[in-house]
Residue frames relative to the residue before (quaternion, step in Angstrom):
aa qw qx qy qz dx dy dz
M 1.0000 0.0000 0.0000 0.0000 0.00 0.00 0.00
T 0.3960 -0.7282 0.5119 0.2254 3.59 -0.81 1.01
R 0.3185 -0.7495 0.5510 0.1820 3.56 -0.87 0.98
E 0.5144 -0.6006 0.5068 0.3431 3.56 -1.18 0.59
R 0.3357 -0.7704 0.5166 0.1644 3.54 -1.01 0.85
V 0.1660 -0.7472 0.6373 0.0889 3.52 -1.27 0.65
L 0.2552 -0.7507 0.5880 0.1600 3.59 -0.84 0.94
I 0.0304 -0.7993 0.5993 -0.0326 3.56 -0.77 1.09
T 0.1990 -0.7730 0.5910 0.1170 3.57 -0.65 1.08
G 0.8132 0.1899 -0.1635 0.5253 3.56 -1.04 0.78
G 0.3562 0.7950 -0.4291 0.2387 3.55 1.06 0.77
A 0.4837 0.7128 -0.4122 0.2968 3.60 1.24 0.12
A 0.8153 0.0703 -0.0062 0.5747 3.60 1.12 -0.50
G 0.8145 0.3228 -0.1982 0.4395 3.54 -1.37 0.13
I 0.8367 -0.0955 0.1044 0.5291 3.55 -1.00 -0.90
G 0.6379 0.5442 -0.3321 0.4320 3.58 0.97 -0.82
A 0.6621 0.4994 -0.3038 0.4689 3.57 0.94 -0.88
A 0.6353 0.5163 -0.3300 0.4701 3.59 1.04 -0.74
C 0.6292 0.5204 -0.3287 0.4747 3.59 1.08 -0.71
V 0.6143 0.5382 -0.3427 0.4643 3.58 1.02 -0.77
E 0.6761 0.4985 -0.2902 0.4585 3.56 0.84 -1.01
R 0.6762 0.4886 -0.3002 0.4625 3.59 0.92 -0.88
C 0.6377 0.5267 -0.3313 0.4542 3.60 0.98 -0.80
E 0.6458 0.5060 -0.3169 0.4759 3.56 0.97 -0.82
A 0.6515 0.5086 -0.3100 0.4698 3.59 1.00 -0.81
D 0.6787 0.4811 -0.2783 0.4801 3.58 1.14 -0.66
G 0.6262 -0.5916 0.3178 0.3960 3.57 1.28 0.08
F 0.5564 0.5986 -0.3961 0.4187 3.58 1.26 0.14
E 0.3872 -0.6512 0.5850 0.2896 3.52 -1.34 0.27
A 0.2711 -0.7851 0.5399 0.1366 3.58 -0.62 1.14
V 0.1305 -0.7507 0.6446 0.0625 3.55 -0.88 1.03
V 0.1093 -0.8469 0.5204 -0.0047 3.56 -0.27 1.31
I 0.0705 -0.7566 0.6484 0.0468 3.54 -1.07 0.84
D 0.2098 0.7568 -0.5923 0.1804 3.57 -0.79 1.06
R 0.6200 -0.5362 0.4115 0.3985 3.56 -1.28 0.11
V 0.7737 0.1833 -0.0828 0.6007 3.56 1.22 -0.57
G 0.5901 0.6196 -0.4083 0.3182 3.55 -1.31 -0.01
N 0.6565 -0.5483 0.3804 0.3516 3.53 -1.35 -0.20
G 0.5749 0.5988 -0.3761 0.4116 3.59 1.27 0.01
L 0.7376 -0.3112 0.2921 0.5232 3.54 -1.12 -0.72
I 0.2666 -0.7973 0.5287 0.1173 3.58 -0.77 1.04
A 0.2712 0.7427 -0.5794 0.1977 3.57 -0.84 1.02
D 0.4005 -0.6481 0.5859 0.2763 3.51 -1.31 0.47
L 0.2315 -0.8311 0.4944 0.1058 3.57 -0.12 1.29
S 0.5288 0.5991 -0.4293 0.4209 3.59 1.23 0.04
D 0.6652 0.4505 -0.2791 0.5259 3.56 1.32 -0.20
A 0.4336 -0.7395 0.4510 0.2487 3.60 -0.57 1.15
E 0.6558 0.5100 -0.3227 0.4536 3.59 0.96 -0.79
A 0.6533 0.4970 -0.3098 0.4798 3.59 0.97 -0.84
T 0.6209 0.5432 -0.3324 0.4570 3.57 1.07 -0.74
A 0.6477 0.5227 -0.3175 0.4544 3.59 0.93 -0.88
K 0.6696 0.5089 -0.3018 0.4490 3.58 0.92 -0.90
V 0.7040 0.4560 -0.2854 0.4637 3.59 0.85 -0.90
L 0.5991 0.5397 -0.3663 0.4644 3.60 1.14 -0.52
D 0.6002 0.5376 -0.3524 0.4760 3.58 1.09 -0.65
Q 0.6340 0.5229 -0.3213 0.4706 3.58 1.03 -0.81
A 0.6693 0.5170 -0.3011 0.4405 3.56 0.87 -0.97
L 0.7407 0.4197 -0.2177 0.4774 3.56 0.99 -0.86
A 0.4277 0.7089 -0.4605 0.3199 3.58 1.25 -0.02
G 0.6900 0.4680 -0.2683 0.4825 3.57 1.16 -0.59
G 0.7115 -0.4149 0.2515 0.5083 3.58 1.26 0.16
P 0.7214 -0.4452 0.3029 0.4354 3.57 -1.30 0.17
I 0.1760 -0.7337 0.6459 0.1165 3.53 -1.31 0.56
T 0.1753 -0.8412 0.5079 0.0606 3.58 -0.60 1.12
R 0.7053 0.3471 -0.2758 0.5531 3.59 1.25 0.22
L 0.0449 -0.8134 0.5781 -0.0461 3.56 -0.91 1.00
I 0.0732 -0.7512 0.6547 0.0426 3.55 -1.01 0.92
N 0.1726 -0.7777 0.6007 0.0677 3.56 -0.44 1.26
N 0.0692 0.8548 -0.5036 0.1039 3.54 0.23 1.31
V 0.5798 0.6184 -0.3985 0.3502 3.60 1.00 -0.70
G 0.1763 0.7838 -0.5800 0.1349 3.55 -1.07 0.74
V 0.2250 -0.7583 0.5953 0.1411 3.53 -1.30 0.24
V 0.2299 -0.7332 0.6258 0.1339 3.54 -1.16 0.76
V 0.0252 -0.7922 0.6096 -0.0101 3.59 -0.80 1.00
P 0.1546 -0.8452 0.5044 0.0858 3.60 0.35 1.23
A 0.2821 0.7158 -0.6091 0.1924 3.56 -1.07 0.87
D 0.4895 -0.6223 0.4965 0.3557 3.54 -1.17 0.45
A 0.7261 -0.4659 0.2799 0.4211 3.56 -1.25 0.37
A 0.6820 0.4904 -0.2932 0.4565 3.57 0.97 -0.83
G 0.7589 0.4194 -0.1999 0.4562 3.56 1.08 -0.72
Q 0.4901 0.6587 -0.4495 0.3520 3.60 1.20 -0.15
S 0.2843 -0.7953 0.5128 0.1539 3.58 -0.57 1.12
L 0.6044 -0.5532 0.4276 0.3818 3.55 -1.23 0.43
E 0.6100 0.5512 -0.3495 0.4494 3.58 1.09 -0.66
E 0.6510 0.5009 -0.3133 0.4765 3.58 1.02 -0.78
L 0.6362 0.5230 -0.3247 0.4651 3.56 1.03 -0.80
E 0.6585 0.5064 -0.3090 0.4631 3.58 0.96 -0.85
L 0.6377 0.5167 -0.3278 0.4680 3.61 1.01 -0.77
A 0.6690 0.4972 -0.3003 0.4637 3.57 0.88 -0.94
W 0.6491 0.5142 -0.3223 0.4588 3.59 0.97 -0.83
S 0.6749 0.5141 -0.3022 0.4346 3.55 0.87 -0.94
L 0.7525 0.4022 -0.2234 0.4713 3.57 0.81 -0.99
N 0.7412 0.4369 -0.2349 0.4522 3.59 0.92 -0.87
V 0.7941 0.2855 -0.1288 0.5209 3.60 1.07 -0.69
R 0.7058 0.4668 -0.2832 0.4514 3.59 0.60 -1.12
C 0.6529 0.5240 -0.3162 0.4463 3.58 0.91 -0.91
A 0.6396 0.5301 -0.3278 0.4498 3.59 0.97 -0.84
M 0.6806 0.4764 -0.2984 0.4700 3.58 0.90 -0.87
Q 0.6434 0.5301 -0.3231 0.4479 3.57 0.99 -0.82
C 0.6520 0.5032 -0.3109 0.4743 3.59 1.00 -0.80
M 0.6358 0.5250 -0.3267 0.4619 3.57 0.96 -0.86
Q 0.6903 0.4914 -0.2904 0.4445 3.58 0.82 -0.97
A 0.6397 0.5280 -0.3277 0.4525 3.59 1.07 -0.69
L 0.7299 0.4249 -0.2310 0.4831 3.58 1.00 -0.84
L 0.5208 0.7091 -0.3865 0.2769 3.58 1.17 -0.59
P 0.6469 0.5193 -0.3651 0.4225 3.66 0.78 -0.77
G 0.6592 0.5048 -0.3063 0.4656 3.58 1.00 -0.80
M 0.6353 0.5175 -0.3249 0.4722 3.56 1.03 -0.76
Q 0.6676 0.5029 -0.3044 0.4569 3.57 0.91 -0.91
A 0.6461 0.5193 -0.3195 0.4591 3.57 1.00 -0.81
A 0.6989 0.4569 -0.2618 0.4839 3.57 1.08 -0.76
G 0.3460 -0.7361 0.5028 0.2929 3.57 1.20 -0.46
F 0.7047 0.3657 -0.2324 0.5618 3.54 1.22 0.58
G 0.2346 0.7636 -0.5882 0.1260 3.55 -1.11 0.72
R 0.1201 -0.7629 0.6316 0.0689 3.53 -1.23 0.58
I 0.0223 -0.7877 0.6151 -0.0285 3.56 -0.73 1.13
V 0.0298 -0.7798 0.6253 -0.0078 3.56 -0.86 1.01
N 0.1421 -0.7965 0.5861 0.0432 3.56 -0.67 1.16
M 0.3176 -0.7599 0.5390 0.1763 3.56 -0.83 1.00
S 0.0715 -0.7901 0.6088 -0.0048 3.55 -0.24 1.31
S 0.3574 -0.7176 0.5444 0.2469 3.60 -0.99 -0.74
R 0.5924 -0.5341 0.4635 0.3860 3.53 -1.27 0.41
A 0.5742 0.6121 -0.3645 0.4035 3.58 1.19 -0.55
A 0.5053 0.6411 -0.4290 0.3868 3.61 1.21 -0.27
L 0.6394 0.5194 -0.3150 0.4713 3.57 1.22 -0.46
G 0.6525 -0.4812 0.3112 0.4958 3.57 1.32 -0.24
K 0.1984 0.7568 -0.6025 0.1575 3.54 -0.88 0.97
E 0.5244 -0.6485 0.4528 0.3154 3.56 -0.94 0.89
L 0.8294 0.2036 -0.1922 0.4834 3.55 -1.20 0.74
R 0.6656 0.4988 -0.2919 0.4721 3.60 1.17 0.45
T 0.1044 0.8305 -0.5431 0.0663 3.63 0.94 0.71
A 0.7304 0.4219 -0.2493 0.4759 3.60 0.64 -1.08
Y 0.6762 0.5057 -0.2972 0.4459 3.56 0.88 -0.94
S 0.6799 0.4873 -0.2946 0.4620 3.60 0.83 -0.97
A 0.6477 0.5294 -0.3210 0.4439 3.56 0.95 -0.87
T 0.7093 0.4531 -0.2745 0.4651 3.58 0.85 -0.92
K 0.6560 0.4940 -0.3265 0.4679 3.60 1.01 -0.66
A 0.6080 0.5127 -0.3487 0.4959 3.59 1.17 -0.51
A 0.6216 0.5385 -0.3344 0.4602 3.58 1.04 -0.76
L 0.6259 0.5459 -0.3311 0.4479 3.56 1.06 -0.75
I 0.6245 0.5199 -0.3319 0.4791 3.58 1.09 -0.68
G 0.6390 0.5265 -0.3203 0.4603 3.57 0.98 -0.84
M 0.6603 0.4945 -0.3078 0.4740 3.58 0.93 -0.84
T 0.6072 0.5656 -0.3483 0.4359 3.57 1.00 -0.81
R 0.6809 0.4969 -0.2880 0.4543 3.57 0.89 -0.92
V 0.6487 0.5032 -0.3198 0.4730 3.57 0.98 -0.81
W 0.6539 0.5107 -0.3195 0.4578 3.59 0.91 -0.86
A 0.6153 0.5479 -0.3472 0.4480 3.57 1.01 -0.78
L 0.6797 0.4913 -0.2856 0.4637 3.58 0.93 -0.90
E 0.7427 0.4399 -0.2330 0.4479 3.57 0.86 -0.94
L 0.7817 0.3938 -0.1791 0.4492 3.58 0.96 -0.83
G 0.4540 0.7208 -0.4353 0.2914 3.58 1.23 -0.28
R 0.6331 0.5573 -0.3326 0.4219 3.59 1.02 -0.77
H 0.6835 0.4625 -0.2767 0.4922 3.58 1.26 -0.38
G 0.5676 -0.6023 0.3844 0.4091 3.59 1.25 0.13
I 0.5450 0.6117 -0.3846 0.4253 3.56 1.28 0.38
T 0.1496 -0.7764 0.6057 0.0886 3.56 -0.87 0.94
A 0.1076 -0.7646 0.6322 0.0643 3.56 -1.25 0.56
N 0.0846 0.7927 -0.5941 0.1074 3.56 -0.69 1.11
A 0.2847 -0.7580 0.5654 0.1572 3.55 -1.27 0.39
I 0.2631 -0.7146 0.6268 0.1650 3.50 -1.29 0.59
G 0.1312 -0.7884 0.5971 0.0685 3.57 -0.98 0.86
P 0.1468 -0.8207 0.5461 0.0816 3.61 0.13 1.23
G 0.3294 -0.6747 0.6188 0.2310 3.52 -1.26 0.60
P 0.7829 -0.2429 0.1902 0.5403 3.63 -1.00 -0.67
I 0.0404 -0.8073 0.5871 -0.0437 3.57 -0.62 1.19
R 0.4307 -0.7325 0.4710 0.2371 3.57 -0.81 1.02
T 0.1533 0.7553 -0.6121 0.1772 3.54 0.09 1.35
E 0.6957 -0.4382 0.3447 0.4530 3.57 -1.30 0.10
L 0.6411 0.5275 -0.3202 0.4563 3.57 1.00 -0.83
F 0.6555 0.5085 -0.3120 0.4629 3.58 0.94 -0.89
E 0.6945 0.4843 -0.2913 0.4452 3.59 0.85 -0.90
R 0.6046 0.5349 -0.3630 0.4654 3.59 1.11 -0.56
A 0.7216 0.4335 -0.2413 0.4829 3.56 0.99 -0.85
N 0.7901 0.2241 -0.0893 0.5634 3.58 1.20 -0.56
P 0.1903 -0.8069 0.5499 0.1016 3.61 0.20 1.24
P 0.5936 -0.6356 0.3616 0.3361 3.61 -0.88 0.94
D 0.7485 0.4126 -0.2248 0.4678 3.61 1.04 -0.73
S 0.5081 0.6652 -0.4258 0.3436 3.60 1.24 0.08
P 0.5918 -0.5824 0.4205 0.3658 3.61 -1.11 0.63
R 0.6240 0.5485 -0.3435 0.4379 3.59 1.04 -0.74
T 0.6562 0.5002 -0.3123 0.4709 3.58 0.97 -0.85
R 0.6443 0.5144 -0.3239 0.4640 3.58 0.97 -0.82
A 0.6330 0.5284 -0.3296 0.4597 3.57 1.07 -0.75
I 0.6207 0.5331 -0.3415 0.4625 3.59 1.03 -0.76
I 0.6747 0.4961 -0.2991 0.4574 3.56 0.86 -0.96
E 0.6548 0.5163 -0.3141 0.4539 3.57 0.98 -0.79
S 0.6588 0.5149 -0.3127 0.4506 3.57 1.14 -0.55
V 0.6123 0.5339 -0.3439 0.4708 3.58 1.28 -0.22
P 0.4881 -0.7000 0.4282 0.2974 3.63 -0.60 1.04
V 0.7157 0.4192 -0.2725 0.4876 3.63 0.99 -0.69
K 0.4168 -0.7744 0.4049 0.2503 3.58 1.37 0.17
R 0.6936 0.3507 -0.3358 0.5321 3.53 0.90 0.93
V 0.4869 -0.6037 0.5333 0.3379 3.53 -1.32 0.29
G 0.5130 -0.6578 0.4554 0.3111 3.58 -1.06 0.68
T 0.3574 -0.6989 0.5732 0.2350 3.52 -1.35 0.20
P 0.6339 -0.5111 0.3974 0.4231 3.59 -1.19 0.35
E 0.6243 0.5512 -0.3389 0.4378 3.58 1.08 -0.67
D 0.5706 0.5708 -0.3787 0.4530 3.61 1.14 -0.58
V 0.6830 0.4765 -0.2796 0.4777 3.57 0.93 -0.91
A 0.6515 0.5294 -0.3162 0.4419 3.58 0.92 -0.92
H 0.6097 0.5522 -0.3486 0.4492 3.60 1.08 -0.67
A 0.6573 0.4943 -0.3018 0.4822 3.58 1.00 -0.83
V 0.6265 0.5336 -0.3291 0.4632 3.58 1.00 -0.82
S 0.6249 0.5668 -0.3282 0.4249 3.57 0.98 -0.90
Y 0.6310 0.5357 -0.3304 0.4536 3.58 1.01 -0.78
F 0.6953 0.4768 -0.2835 0.4569 3.58 0.84 -0.95
L 0.6603 0.5174 -0.3090 0.4481 3.62 1.10 -0.62
D 0.5467 0.6638 -0.3851 0.3348 3.56 1.17 -0.57
A 0.5358 -0.6337 0.4557 0.3219 3.57 -1.01 0.79
R 0.6548 0.5283 -0.3046 0.4465 3.60 1.18 -0.55
S 0.6206 0.5593 -0.3380 0.4333 3.60 1.27 -0.06
G 0.2976 0.8285 -0.4408 0.1751 3.56 1.18 0.46
F 0.6733 0.4731 -0.3074 0.4779 3.60 1.23 -0.21
V 0.6307 0.4722 -0.3307 0.5195 3.58 1.30 0.28
T 0.2643 0.7625 -0.5517 0.2108 3.57 -0.50 1.16
G 0.7814 0.3182 -0.2559 0.4719 3.55 -1.19 0.62
Q 0.5488 0.6472 -0.3694 0.3787 3.57 1.26 0.28
V 0.2516 -0.7182 0.6231 0.1806 3.54 -1.32 0.40
L 0.1149 -0.7866 0.6055 0.0387 3.56 -0.71 1.10
Y 0.2149 -0.7869 0.5691 0.1039 3.56 -0.51 1.20
V 0.1283 -0.7669 0.6280 0.0328 3.55 -0.66 1.21
C 0.3048 0.8018 -0.4200 0.2962 3.51 0.46 1.29
G 0.5236 -0.6581 0.4142 0.3481 3.61 1.18 0.23
G 0.6907 -0.4860 0.2740 0.4600 3.57 1.22 0.40
M 0.4016 0.7519 -0.4561 0.2556 3.62 1.24 0.04
T 0.7034 0.4729 -0.2840 0.4482 3.59 1.06 -0.64
V 0.4252 0.6887 -0.4839 0.3328 3.61 1.23 -0.02
G 0.7978 0.2305 -0.1965 0.5213 3.57 -0.74 1.06
V 0.6853 0.4277 -0.2724 0.5227 3.56 1.35 -0.11
A 0.7125 0.4019 -0.2447 0.5205 3.58 0.82 -0.98
G 0.5520 -0.6231 0.4462 0.3285 3.54 -1.12 0.68
V 0.5383 -0.6124 0.4671 0.3421 3.57 -1.19 0.55
């Protein structure tokens, strides 16, 4: 029996890898695109390379589920954020998501079904040292809402996940467990712990489910309650 396929960008590590594992557990075949790993290899910050690898991914037929997970963080204060960093963040965090959606869209429309999950961030609400990152993750939310409005008539939903602090390798390198800064982050989380990639993958799984067709254009913050009092009602 042929399994339904899910395209996952940036699926080689961290949240992306957890999404791959969860999708496989849910019975889907994960089609992974990343710079490294065992899936399709491409530099998704490059539009031409992205187009070529999407052709490879779709060579096996339409894909009706998409997780736009790949992204880049380029920390800097407002005065020091370079235009080159902004362009990189825009290309990988926003342009790539739209390019992937557009490549998969004809197949979704033909099937009368689709699920799109965009990986935004709690930083879209504002975070110091994150001008480029926050701007692009907020843009991803805006695109999610437009896609929900335009694509709903085709049976396609579009939703976003806004992770808070998640214990990935990148997070642990930047936030050693015994540092005062890390302890302060944990104390700021109402549930008093940092999230795991599996916490995020569980939320993604809900949005991918065929039974979630009446939920679209939404942002689900997987943040242990950090956005309470910050995000709009």
